[in-house]
C-alpha positions as CSV (number, residue, x, y, z in Angstrom):
1,M,-12.1,99.3,-4.1
2,K,-12.8,99.8,-0.6
3,R,-14.7,102.9,-1.6
4,T,-16.0,101.0,-4.3
5,L,-17.5,98.4,-1.8
6,L,-19.0,101.2,0.2
7,A,-20.5,103.1,-2.2
8,I,-22.5,100.0,-3.4
9,A,-23.1,99.5,0.0
10,G,-24.9,102.5,-0.2
11,I,-26.9,102.5,-3.0
12,L,-28.0,98.7,-2.0
13,M,-29.2,99.8,1.6
14,A,-30.9,103.1,-0.1
15,L,-33.2,100.3,-2.2
16,S,-33.9,98.0,0.7
17,M,-34.8,100.9,3.0
18,P,-39.3,101.1,2.6
19,A,-41.2,104.0,1.9
20,A,-41.7,106.1,4.8
21,T,-44.9,107.8,6.0
22,L,-45.3,111.0,7.0
23,R,-48.4,112.9,8.8
24,V,-49.0,117.0,8.8
25,N,-51.4,118.6,10.9
26,N,-51.7,122.1,11.0
27,L,-53.9,122.3,14.5
28,N,-51.4,123.1,17.2
29,G,-51.2,119.8,19.5
30,S,-52.7,117.5,16.9
31,G,-49.6,114.8,17.9
32,A,-48.9,114.8,14.4
33,Q,-44.7,114.9,13.4
34,Y,-45.1,118.2,11.1
35,T,-47.6,121.0,11.7
36,T,-46.6,123.1,8.0
37,F,-46.6,120.9,5.2
38,E,-43.1,122.6,3.9
39,E,-41.6,120.5,7.2
40,A,-43.3,117.3,5.7
41,H,-42.0,118.0,2.0
42,S,-38.5,118.2,3.4
43,A,-37.9,115.8,5.6
44,A,-39.5,113.4,3.0
45,Q,-38.0,110.6,0.0
46,D,-38.8,109.8,-3.1
47,G,-41.8,107.3,-2.9
48,D,-42.8,108.2,0.8
49,V,-46.6,108.6,1.4
50,I,-47.4,112.0,3.2
51,I,-51.0,111.9,5.2
52,V,-52.5,115.1,5.1
53,D,-54.7,115.3,8.3
54,G,-58.1,117.3,7.6
55,T,-58.3,120.6,9.6
56,P,-60.6,123.7,9.5
57,K,-57.1,125.8,8.2
58,S,-55.5,125.7,4.5
59,Y,-52.4,124.4,4.0
60,G,-51.7,127.4,1.9
61,Q,-49.8,127.3,-1.4
62,I,-47.8,124.4,-2.0
63,N,-45.2,122.6,-4.0
64,I,-44.3,119.3,-4.9
65,S,-40.8,118.8,-6.2
66,K,-40.7,115.2,-5.1
67,K,-42.0,111.7,-6.2
68,I,-43.6,111.4,-3.8
69,T,-47.2,110.7,-2.9
70,V,-49.6,112.8,-0.8
71,Q,-52.9,111.5,0.7
72,G,-55.7,113.4,2.3
73,P,-59.4,112.6,4.1
74,G,-61.2,113.8,0.6
75,Y,-64.1,116.5,0.8
76,F,-67.9,116.4,1.0
77,L,-67.6,114.3,3.9
78,G,-70.5,115.8,6.2
79,V,-72.8,115.2,2.9
80,N,-72.2,111.9,2.0
81,D,-71.7,110.6,5.8
82,A,-68.8,108.8,5.5
83,T,-66.8,109.4,8.5
84,K,-67.2,110.1,11.7
85,E,-63.5,111.2,12.7
86,G,-64.2,114.7,11.4
87,Y,-66.0,116.4,8.4
88,S,-63.0,118.4,7.0
89,P,-60.9,117.7,4.3
90,A,-57.3,118.7,3.8
91,T,-57.2,122.3,1.5
92,F,-55.1,123.7,-0.1
93,D,-55.1,127.2,-2.0
94,E,-53.2,125.9,-4.9
95,I,-50.6,122.9,-5.9
96,N,-47.9,122.7,-8.4
97,L,-46.7,119.6,-9.1
98,K,-43.4,119.8,-10.4
99,S,-41.6,116.4,-9.6
100,A,-42.6,113.3,-12.4
101,G,-44.4,110.5,-10.9
102,A,-45.9,112.6,-7.8
103,K,-49.6,111.6,-7.2
104,I,-52.0,113.3,-4.9
105,T,-55.5,112.2,-3.3
106,G,-58.1,113.1,-1.5
107,L,-57.2,116.7,-1.5
108,C,-59.4,119.7,-1.7
109,V,-58.1,123.0,-3.6
110,E,-59.3,125.9,-3.7
111,G,-57.3,127.4,-6.9
112,N,-55.9,125.6,-9.3
113,I,-53.7,122.2,-9.5
114,N,-50.2,122.8,-11.9
115,M,-49.3,119.8,-13.9
116,Q,-45.5,120.7,-14.4
117,A,-43.8,117.6,-15.3
118,D,-44.5,114.0,-16.8
119,D,-46.1,111.0,-15.5
120,L,-48.4,112.9,-12.7
121,V,-51.5,111.7,-11.2
122,I,-54.5,113.8,-9.7
123,T,-57.1,110.9,-8.2
124,R,-60.4,112.0,-6.2
125,C,-59.5,115.7,-5.5
126,Y,-61.3,118.4,-5.5
127,V,-60.2,121.6,-7.4
128,R,-61.3,124.8,-9.2
129,N,-58.9,123.9,-12.2
130,I,-56.4,121.7,-13.5
131,R,-53.8,123.3,-15.5
132,L,-52.0,121.4,-18.4
133,S,-48.2,123.2,-19.3
134,R,-44.7,123.2,-17.4
135,D,-44.7,127.9,-16.9
136,F,-47.5,129.4,-19.2
137,S,-45.0,130.9,-20.8
138,F,-45.6,130.2,-24.8
139,T,-43.1,127.0,-24.3
140,E,-43.1,124.3,-26.3
141,D,-42.0,121.7,-23.7
142,H,-45.4,120.2,-23.2
143,I,-46.0,117.5,-19.8
144,T,-47.8,113.3,-21.1
145,R,-48.9,110.9,-19.6
146,G,-50.9,112.8,-17.0
147,I,-53.4,110.5,-15.1
148,I,-56.8,112.7,-13.9
149,H,-59.1,110.2,-12.6
150,Q,-62.1,109.7,-10.4
151,N,-61.9,114.1,-9.8
152,Y,-64.4,116.6,-8.8
153,I,-63.7,119.4,-11.1
154,M,-65.7,122.6,-10.5
155,Y,-64.6,124.2,-14.3
156,G,-62.3,121.8,-16.3
157,I,-58.6,121.3,-17.9
158,Y,-57.2,123.4,-19.6
159,G,-53.1,124.0,-21.1
160,D,-51.8,127.1,-22.0
161,S,-53.3,127.6,-25.5
162,Y,-49.9,129.2,-26.4
163,S,-47.4,126.1,-25.7
164,A,-47.2,122.9,-26.9
165,S,-50.1,120.5,-26.0
166,A,-50.0,118.0,-22.7
167,T,-49.8,114.8,-24.7
168,Y,-50.9,110.7,-24.0
169,M,-53.3,111.9,-20.9
170,Q,-56.1,109.9,-19.1
171,V,-59.0,111.9,-18.0
172,T,-61.5,109.1,-16.4
173,N,-64.4,109.2,-14.1
174,N,-64.4,113.1,-13.1
175,I,-67.5,115.2,-12.7
176,I,-67.5,118.9,-13.9
177,P,-70.4,120.3,-12.7
178,Y,-70.3,124.0,-13.7
179,G,-67.2,124.7,-16.5
180,G,-66.6,127.5,-18.3
181,N,-66.4,127.9,-21.8
182,V,-64.3,124.7,-21.7
183,M,-64.3,121.6,-20.1
184,F,-61.0,120.0,-22.0
185,C,-58.4,121.6,-24.2
186,N,-54.9,121.4,-25.3
187,M,-54.5,118.1,-25.1
188,D,-53.2,115.8,-28.3
189,N,-53.0,112.0,-28.4
190,S,-55.3,111.5,-25.1
191,V,-58.0,109.6,-23.9
192,I,-60.9,111.5,-22.3
193,S,-63.7,108.8,-21.5
194,R,-66.9,108.0,-18.7
195,N,-66.4,111.5,-17.0
196,T,-69.8,113.9,-16.4
197,G,-70.0,117.3,-17.8
198,I,-73.3,119.6,-16.7
199,S,-72.9,122.5,-17.9
200,T,-75.0,123.7,-20.8
201,E,-71.8,126.2,-22.4
202,A,-68.6,123.4,-21.6
203,G,-67.1,122.1,-24.7
204,V,-63.9,120.8,-26.1
205,R,-61.4,122.9,-27.5
206,N,-57.7,122.2,-29.3
207,L,-57.9,119.1,-29.1
208,T,-55.9,116.4,-31.6
209,N,-55.8,113.1,-32.0
210,C,-58.2,112.3,-28.6
211,V,-60.4,109.2,-28.2
212,I,-63.9,111.1,-26.4
213,E,-66.3,108.4,-25.6
214,N,-69.1,107.3,-22.8
215,N,-68.9,110.6,-21.5
216,I,-72.3,112.9,-20.3
217,S,-72.2,116.5,-21.7
218,Y,-73.6,119.1,-22.9
219,N,-71.6,119.9,-25.5
220,I,-68.8,117.4,-25.0
221,E,-68.6,117.0,-29.4
222,S,-68.7,120.6,-30.4
223,S,-66.1,120.9,-33.7
224,Y,-65.0,124.8,-32.7
225,Y,-61.8,125.7,-31.5
226,S,-59.6,123.8,-33.6
227,N,-60.7,120.0,-32.6
228,K,-59.2,117.6,-35.2
229,D,-59.4,113.9,-36.3
230,N,-60.8,113.3,-33.2
231,T,-62.7,109.8,-32.9
232,Y,-66.4,110.8,-30.7
233,S,-67.9,107.7,-29.5
234,N,-71.3,106.2,-26.9
235,N,-71.6,110.0,-25.6
236,Y,-74.7,111.6,-24.1
237,M,-75.7,114.8,-24.9
238,L,-77.9,116.1,-22.6
239,G,-78.4,119.1,-24.9
240,D,-81.2,121.1,-22.7
241,S,-80.5,123.1,-19.8
242,K,-84.3,122.1,-18.4
243,I,-83.1,118.5,-18.3
244,I,-80.0,119.4,-16.4
245,N,-82.3,122.3,-13.8
246,N,-85.2,118.7,-13.8
247,I,-82.4,115.9,-12.7
248,Y,-79.5,117.2,-11.1
249,G,-80.9,120.8,-9.0
250,S,-79.2,124.0,-7.8
251,N,-77.5,121.7,-5.7
252,R,-74.7,119.9,-7.8
253,D,-73.0,117.6,-4.6
254,D,-71.3,114.2,-5.7
255,A,-74.3,112.5,-4.6
256,T,-76.8,114.3,-6.3
257,V,-74.9,113.7,-9.7
258,K,-74.8,110.1,-8.7
259,A,-78.3,110.5,-8.9
260,G,-79.1,112.9,-11.3
261,D,-76.3,110.0,-13.6
262,A,-78.6,107.1,-12.6
263,K,-81.7,108.5,-14.3
264,I,-80.1,109.0,-17.7
265,A,-77.8,106.5,-18.2
266,T,-75.8,103.7,-16.3
267,D,-73.2,102.9,-18.9
268,K,-72.3,106.1,-19.1
269,G,-70.0,108.8,-17.4
270,A,-68.4,109.6,-14.3
271,F,-70.2,106.2,-12.6
272,S,-69.8,104.1,-15.4
273,G,-66.9,101.6,-16.0
274,D,-64.9,99.4,-14.6
275,D,-63.0,102.3,-12.0
276,P,-66.4,104.7,-11.4
277,Y,-66.2,107.8,-8.7
278,V,-66.2,107.3,-5.5
279,L,-68.4,109.7,-3.6
280,S,-66.0,112.4,-1.2
281,G,-63.1,111.4,-2.8
282,I,-62.7,108.8,0.2
283,P,-58.9,107.4,-0.5
284,R,-58.3,103.9,-1.3
285,G,-57.7,101.2,1.6
286,V,-58.8,101.3,5.5
287,R,-60.3,104.4,7.7
288,V,-61.5,104.8,11.2
289,T,-65.4,105.6,10.7
290,D,-66.0,105.4,14.8
291,L,-63.8,105.4,17.6
292,D,-65.6,104.8,20.9
293,M,-63.1,104.9,24.1
294,P,-64.2,106.1,27.2
295,Q,-62.4,108.9,29.5
296,S,-61.3,107.1,32.3
297,V,-60.6,103.8,33.4
298,E,-60.3,102.5,37.3
299,Q,-57.1,101.0,38.3
300,G,-56.8,97.8,37.4
301,S,-59.2,97.4,35.3
302,D,-59.0,96.6,31.5
303,L,-59.3,100.1,28.8
304,Q,-62.2,98.9,26.8
305,I,-61.6,100.6,23.0
306,T,-64.1,99.9,20.3
307,V,-62.8,101.1,16.5
308,K,-64.9,101.0,13.6
309,V,-63.0,100.7,10.5
310,A,-63.9,100.3,6.4
311,T,-62.5,99.9,3.2
312,R,-62.7,101.8,0.5
313,R,-61.4,99.9,-2.9
């Protein structure tokens, strides 16, 4: 009985403990709790938040194997004058999401984000590609119920064409500026809505029973490569590379894309809908925009500090 009571007490204590916030900065002398992401990840518990500071150094390739939130400062910070506290993003070489329920936001990933578990959330990140497969090895064990929202994805979202397609995905309000041959592929029973794709080549492939609506793109209603039983609605087809070059130009940062979208359609694309794309991928919540603090103060005098903050929905 005594052991049972102790076990119950331990469970109740664990349930009542608030989520912790851990901070990592890979520059020496930063004052952060951790200097590598791996150290912060090892210390984190399910439900915790890891804040990753933006620095000029990459945090490398990482695995996220806990149900945690990883948050960075965003990207294109200097272009949009989004923050005065520093223009460096939190950069990674590649991220492997291996735990159901994990979330990443405001990160810059030079390579791929590999979605290898269910119920993952990727929002407000800059990334080369997002891949939808547990292991890319001819598997029938697919991922499901992922959310890919408000990201700047250089080339596209795709799975392993030899393995089972991802199911019940929500792909909304993303910008895909370049693309390859394909922007979206290997998904079933999914929603692809209010995205902006600019490449004159990119289309869709291996989509089944998907809703594809309110997108701006050159070739999103393409019928090649085994697409079947999809519903297409209210998409804006660019259709001409001259239109793309005249509106978006060669500079395709997100502010330029926003200006281009405004000239085409206000009710379609990444900047439309109830939860539109946010410039620079700035995470939600309060952030410091400016800090004014004197280097010294006379003994007995008050230290006058001015902090300016803003909120991002």
